[in-house]
N, CA, C and O of each residue as an XYZ file, in Angstrom:
284
protein
N      38.352    -10.323    112.472
C      38.857    -10.090    113.806
C      39.540     -8.726    113.914
O      39.315     -7.991    114.875
N      40.366     -8.395    112.935
C      41.059     -7.109    112.964
C      40.053     -5.960    112.927
O      40.280     -4.911    113.529
N      38.958     -6.160    112.227
C      37.927     -5.136    112.129
C      37.334     -4.821    113.503
O      37.052     -3.660    113.796
N      37.140     -5.842    114.355
C      36.607     -5.630    115.696
C      37.526     -4.748    116.522
O      37.055     -3.880    117.257
N      38.832     -4.958    116.413
C      39.781     -4.138    117.156
C      39.744     -2.689    116.677
O      39.887     -1.761    117.474
N      39.550     -2.498    115.370
C      39.457     -1.139    114.825
C      38.279     -0.395    115.453
O      38.413      0.765    115.843
N      37.128     -1.057    115.552
C      35.947     -0.423    116.153
C      36.179     -0.134    117.629
O      35.733      0.892    118.144
N      36.880     -1.043    118.309
C      37.174     -0.830    119.730
C      38.046      0.398    119.912
O      37.787      1.210    120.801
N      39.083      0.550    119.081
C      39.965      1.705    119.192
C      39.236      2.988    118.804
O      39.474      4.039    119.398
N      38.355      2.912    117.816
C      37.576      4.083    117.424
C      36.667      4.513    118.569
O      36.551      5.705    118.856
N      36.022      3.550    119.224
C      35.147      3.856    120.353
C      35.936      4.492    121.492
O      35.488      5.473    122.085
N      37.096      3.947    121.799
C      37.934      4.506    122.867
C      38.345      5.928    122.513
O      38.359      6.803    123.378
N      38.680      6.164    121.247
C      39.050      7.514    120.818
C      37.900      8.494    120.985
O      38.107      9.635    121.400
N      36.684      8.052    120.662
C      35.506      8.905    120.818
C      35.275      9.220    122.289
O      34.971     10.361    122.638
N      35.415      8.223    123.151
C      35.237      8.433    124.589
C      36.252      9.447    125.116
O      35.906     10.305    125.928
N      37.486      9.354    124.663
C      38.528     10.293    125.100
C      38.172     11.715    124.667
O      38.332     12.659    125.441
N      37.694     11.868    123.446
C      37.316     13.200    122.947
C      36.146     13.760    123.753
O      36.173     14.922    124.159
N      35.122     12.943    123.986
C      33.956     13.404    124.745
C      34.359     13.762    126.175
O      33.887     14.761    126.720
N      35.218     12.962    126.779
C      35.695     13.252    128.131
C      36.381     14.617    128.163
O      36.120     15.419    129.060
N      37.256     14.886    127.191
C      37.963     16.155    127.174
C      37.001     17.325    126.954
O      37.167     18.389    127.550
N      35.999     17.123    126.100
C      35.002     18.175    125.889
C      34.254     18.478    127.182
O      34.016     19.640    127.511
N      33.885     17.430    127.912
C      33.188     17.635    129.184
C      34.082     18.355    130.178
O      33.636     19.288    130.845
N      35.331     17.939    130.288
C      36.260     18.610    131.208
C      36.434     20.082    130.843
O      36.519     20.936    131.726
N      36.488     20.380    129.548
C      36.593     21.778    129.104
C      35.358     22.573    129.502
O      35.463     23.714    129.953
N      34.178     21.962    129.332
C      32.932     22.661    129.684
C      32.818     22.875    131.192
O      32.275     23.887    131.637
N      33.324     21.935    131.973
C      33.340     22.119    133.427
C      34.298     23.256    133.782
O      33.973     24.110    134.606
N      35.468     23.267    133.165
C      36.478     24.294    133.465
C      35.998     25.695    133.106
O      36.244     26.641    133.854
N      35.313     25.843    131.965
C      34.865     27.195    131.579
C      33.436     27.499    132.031
O      32.861     28.523    131.663
N      32.879     26.603    132.827
C      31.551     26.748    133.434
C      30.426     26.869    132.412
O      29.397     27.490    132.682
N      30.628     26.270    131.231
C      29.534     26.236    130.255
C      28.729     24.937    130.367
O      27.729     24.766    129.670
N      29.158     24.029    131.236
C      28.400     22.795    131.469
C      27.121     23.130    132.222
O      27.098     24.041    133.050
N      26.064     22.393    131.932
C      24.802     22.526    132.663
C      24.739     21.368    133.649
O      24.861     20.205    133.263
N      24.546     21.693    134.927
C      24.528     20.700    135.994
C      23.076     20.319    136.293
O      22.228     21.197    136.448
N      22.787     19.039    136.373
C      21.458     18.557    136.737
C      21.504     17.896    138.100
O      22.348     17.037    138.354
N      20.596     18.296    138.977
C      20.513     17.729    140.328
C      19.149     17.059    140.464
O      18.117     17.700    140.264
N      19.145     15.779    140.801
C      17.905     15.035    140.980
C      17.640     14.915    142.477
O      18.421     14.314    143.214
N      16.528     15.495    142.908
C      16.175     15.495    144.324
C      16.656     16.771    144.986
O      17.860     17.006    145.091
N      15.719     17.596    145.435
C      16.071     18.899    146.014
C      15.819     18.902    147.516
O      15.184     19.811    148.051
N      16.318     17.890    148.172
C      16.168     17.771    149.620
C      17.381     18.324    150.351
O      17.976     19.319    149.936
N      17.736     17.660    151.448
C      18.822     18.121    152.315
C      20.172     18.165    151.618
O      21.011     18.997    151.963
N      20.398     17.304    150.660
C      21.670     17.281    149.932
C      21.546     18.024    148.606
O      22.394     18.853    148.277
N      20.502     17.733    147.851
C      20.371     18.288    146.507
C      20.233     19.796    146.452
O      20.852     20.444    145.608
N      19.431     20.361    147.338
C      19.210     21.814    147.298
C      20.478     22.606    147.603
O      20.817     23.506    146.834
N      21.196     22.315    148.691
C      22.449     23.058    148.916
C      23.476     22.839    147.803
O      24.220     23.754    147.449
N      23.512     21.633    147.260
C      24.429     21.350    146.165
C      24.074     22.187    144.938
O      24.949     22.762    144.290
N      22.783     22.248    144.629
C      22.316     23.042    143.506
C      22.660     24.518    143.699
O      23.119     25.180    142.769
N      22.439     25.022    144.893
C      22.727     26.429    145.173
C      24.217     26.738    145.050
O      24.593     27.791    144.536
N      25.058     25.830    145.517
C      26.509     26.051    145.436
C      26.986     26.081    143.991
O      27.783     26.942    143.617
N      26.507     25.152    143.183
C      26.890     25.174    141.765
C      26.451     26.488    141.121
O      27.197     27.069    140.333
N      25.252     26.960    141.449
C      24.755     28.226    140.891
C      25.603     29.400    141.379
O      25.908     30.307    140.604
N      25.981     29.389    142.647
C      26.794     30.481    143.204
C      28.143     30.620    142.507
O      28.648     31.732    142.356
N      28.725     29.516    142.086
C      30.041     29.591    141.447
C      29.958     29.742    139.932
O      30.982     29.734    139.248
N      28.732     29.879    139.402
C      28.596     30.274    138.013
C      28.071     29.260    137.024
O      28.057     29.535    135.824
N      27.639     28.101    137.479
C      27.082     27.110    136.559
C      25.583     27.339    136.375
O      24.903     27.824    137.279
N      25.077     26.983    135.191
C      23.635     26.898    134.987
C      23.223     25.557    135.592
O      23.834     24.528    135.304
N      22.184     25.572    136.434
C      21.793     24.362    137.152
C      20.311     24.093    136.939
O      19.485     25.003    137.008
N      19.988     22.826    136.679
C      18.602     22.388    136.592
C      18.346     21.444    137.754
O      19.079     20.474    137.946
N      17.307     21.726    138.527
C      16.952     20.868    139.647
C      15.663     20.123    139.352
O      14.732     20.683    138.772
N      15.611     18.866    139.752
C      14.441     18.020    139.533
C      13.990     17.436    140.862
O      14.809     16.989    141.665
N      12.684     17.441    141.086
C      12.136     16.823    142.291
C      10.718     16.358    141.983
O      10.027     16.960    141.161
N      10.287     15.288    142.643
C       8.940     14.781    142.405
C       7.893     15.522    143.227
O       6.695     15.336    143.014
N       8.334     16.361    144.166
C       7.413     17.112    145.019
C       7.107     18.460    144.349
O       7.959     19.348    144.338
N       5.901     18.617    143.791
C       5.567     19.863    143.083
C       5.653     21.110    143.958
O       5.941     22.194    143.452
N       5.408     20.976    145.263
C       5.467     22.150    146.135
C       6.907     22.673    146.246
O       7.109     23.885    146.318
N       7.896     21.794    146.260
C       9.293     22.237    146.279
C       9.624     22.987    144.998
O      10.250     24.047    145.022
N       9.199     22.424    143.897
C       9.486     23.043    142.591
C       8.805     24.407    142.518
O       9.430     25.381    142.097
N       7.559     24.493    142.912
C       6.838     25.769    142.881
C       7.492     26.784    143.792
O       7.624     27.945    143.407
N       7.910     26.388    144.999
C       8.547     27.317    145.942
C       9.851     27.845    145.378
O      10.162     29.023    145.548
N      10.612     27.003    144.717
C      11.900     27.439    144.160
C      11.715     28.311    142.927
O      12.546     29.179    142.657
N      10.653     28.100    142.182
C      10.386     28.908    140.999
C       9.727     30.248    141.330
O       9.659     31.128    140.472
N       9.245     30.413    142.556
C       8.528     31.643    142.942
C       9.470     32.824    143.064
O       9.034     33.932    143.379
């Protein structure tokens, strides 16, 4: 039983570390942002993240949108 609690605390500690790493990457803009769907919401959101300095990957199932944005 005590062993189960040890694993639970270890998992929580790992989550806290990963959370802090993500927050650091967001703060220094080294995080890569992924946007799924490049429609009325996704495209402006993707552009705004890019404007403020993030690397952004956009995904859409419509090949014509992807081709137009890559042109």
